[in-house]
N, C-alpha and C positions, 0 to 999 in steps of 0.2 A: 503494499500500499505506500503510496508516495507519503510524503513527509506535510506537515501541515502547512507549513509555508507555499510549496509547489500547488496544494490543493486550493490556498486560496486565490493566489494570483491567478488559476483555473476558473475558477469559479468566478470572479472579477470579471474575467474576459467575458465568458458565457452571459454573464448578467448584461455589461456593457454590451455586447453586440446582438444579445436577442432580446432582451427585457425592457430596453430603453424606447419607449416611443418618443416621437415628437409632433408636434399638431401647430398647424398656422395660427391659431388661435386658442386661448388657454381654456382646458378644460376643468370641472371641479373635481376633487380629489376626496376620497373618503373623510378626510378631516375638513372639509368645507373649505379648504384652501383652493386656490385658484392656479393653473400652471400649464405653459406649453410642453411640459415635459410628464410623462406617465409614465412609472414602472409597472410593468405586468412581472409579477413573481411566478405567477402559475405559469402563464404561454411561453414566458422565457426559460422556464426549465421544464417543459412539457416531454421534452425527449427525455426518455428514463437516464439515459447515461449524463447529462446534465444536472438532472436533479440529483443523481447520486455524488458527485464531484460538490456541489455545493450544500448535502447534508454531513457528506464526509467532513468536510473544510468546519462547519459549524463545530460538528462534535470533536473534532480537534482542536478547534482553537478554546473549547470549554474546558476539555481535559488538559489541553497544555499549562491552564491557568490552574490546575488542580483542584475542578469541582466536580463533585461525583454528582449523579442524581440516579433517581428511579425509575421517574416517567417524565417525557415528553411532551408538550400539546401546546395549544394556544386556543383562541377564538377561531371558533369555524366561518367564514370559510377560507380565510387568508392564513390559517397555520396548518392548517389539514394535511396537505402535501410532504411539509419539513415534519410535523411530528412525527409520521407515520415513516421516513427517509431516516429521519436524526435518529429514534429508535433502533431502527435497523442497523445501522451504524455504529451503535453503541452499545448492539444488544440490549435494550432495557426495553420499557413498556411507553404506549403512547395513548394519547386522549384528545378527545376535541370538547370545547367549551361552548354548549349552544347559547345562542342571543339569549333566550329565553328556555326555563324548563319546560321540558313537555307535557303536555295537559292529557296524556294519556299514556298506560303503559307503567313504566317504573316511574315516572316523572322526574327522572334524572335531570340537571342540567350539564353535568360532566357526563361524557359518553366514554366506553373503553377501559384504561386503566383504573383499578378502585384508588382515586385520589382522597386522600384524607390524612388524619394525624398520623406522624411517624414517617408519610412518603415524603422525599426530597422531588424538586421539580423544576425541570428547564423548561421555561416559558419560552416558545417560539412567535413569530410572527415574519409573514415574506417581508412586506414593506412599510418603515415607518415613518408618518410625517411628523405628526402631535403625539404620536403614541395612544391615541384615543382604545383603539380596540385592545391593544396590550395589556393598557391598565384595567379595563373591564374585564379581560381575561385573568389579570393577576387577583383583582378581587374576587372574583368567585372559585379561584384557587384557595386563597388566604382563607374566607367562608367555609370553605370544607375541611380545615384543620391542616391541609399541608403547607409546606415550606417552600416558598420559591426561592432556588439557591443561586440562580441566575436567568437572564434574559438574554436573547440572540433574534435577530434580524437579519436576510439579505443585506439589504441596503437600508440606512438610517439617513433620510432624507432632509429631517430638522434639527433643531436646536434644544428640543426640550424634555424629550426621550431619556435621554443619557444623564442629565442633570436631575431627573425625577427621580429614576432607577436608584440614583447613588445616595441622594436622601434617602430614599427608602432600605437603603444597605445593601440593594440587590446589583451586582456585577452585570453590566450590560457591554454587549458583543456582537459587533457589527461587520460581516464580510467587508461591507463597502461605505463609503459616508459619499454626502452630496459631493465634498470637495473632488474626492475620488472620481466619482462619476461625471464632474464637469457638470454637476445641474445645481442651480441657482438654492439655496436652503429655504426649507418651509418651518415655520415654527411660531 
């Protein structure tokens, strides 16, 4: 398996080449911000081999920081492909956080791995601008009793998520930043 630095470089190139879309007019992002650039972390990693590189890079960066976790996940739909891929890379468990608890069946908000007291979680999200989706998932995970030991994203487009994660004592990792991708910051 390639070293983390090699994986990180390869993942950044894949994301730059396949995930960054440019528009003539600004479009609205999930954060409500407007931008002529859209980073599509799902379509950009639709090729399984590209997704594997990115997920191996995330798992490697977090492991190289000495952080261990039991389960990996985040808010559906932005985190789903990464949750499963990073869990496979690290031989851990995966889960998805629903935007709202189901009104039928088990009524669970968190699906997949049993997330609760004693479980260490790596929180993932594909692209972060303000961190809204990531923080929504974080709150649901904390409410379950699990501990968020780190958070990771493909691309950090903004200036607010990292300082807020640091304020909460959660190490934050990004495979790329808006500066590295040549994108204007959002925040």
